[in-house]
N, C-alpha and C positions, 0 to 999 in steps of 0.2 A: 222536084222526087223529092214526095216525102223520107225523113230522116228516119223514121223506122226497116223500109224499103230497102234506102240507102245498103243502111246497115248489115239488114240480112243481105243481100247481094253483092255484097263484097266478101261479107260472110264475114268482116269483126264482127259481129257477132252473128251462133248460127239459127235461131227462129226471128219471125218476125215478134211474135206476143212478146219473146223473152226482150226485145230490145224496145216495144212497149213500156213492157214493163220498168227497165232500167231510165227508161228517157224520163216516166214519170217522177222514178223517186231524185230526179232533179240531179243523175250524174251524168248526162251527157252535156255539153255547151261549143253552140255555132259562134266562132268567130269571140266567146268570152262570154256570147251570155248563155243560161242556163235557155235548154231547147224541150219541148216538150214531141210528143213521138210523132202527131202532121206537122213538127216545124218544115219550112222548107230546106234544101240542102243545095247550092251551087256549086259549079267547079271555080276553083280557087278557096271556098272556103276552110277551114279547120275545127278539124273536131276533137274533143277533148274528152276521153270516155274515162270513165271511174269502173275498172273492176277489182271491187274489193283493195287488196293492199297498193296496188299497183294505178297510173294513171297512162295512159295510149292519146299520145296526139299523135292524130293524120288530118293531110289537105288532101284535098277529092281534089281527083284527077281529070277523071269520067264519068257520065253519070250514062249508064244503061239498065233497061229496065231487066233484062236476064241476063247471065253471064255464064260459061263451065268451071269448073271450078281451081284449073287452070289457070283462065283469063281473069279470077275474083283479083286478083292483090297487084291487076294493072288500073284499080280503082283509083287506087288511093295511094299517100308515100308515107310512111313511116318516119315522121319528125321525131318523134321523141317518145320513149317506153320508160316508168322514172320510178321505185318503190315508194310506198309513200306510208309512214309512220304513223301510228294511231296516237295519238295526246293522250297523254296518262290522265286522270285527274283525281 
């Protein structure tokens, strides 16, 4: 499944266009490699998404084309959430 679609279906990012923009900015990695919106996501992959000051690491548990809001969180497991300080220069 495409990365941008997974992020939307899992509700990690609300809209697919926003997921594409975040990926295009290089703020998402799959298993440590920088990912594009069209990158393929598989069960067991570890996604790391940078939202401003926060980095969320999630493990892909299952893939579905559509899901209800209540079931969206079952598609992934949050491994860690950490705050990141910007380097002052």
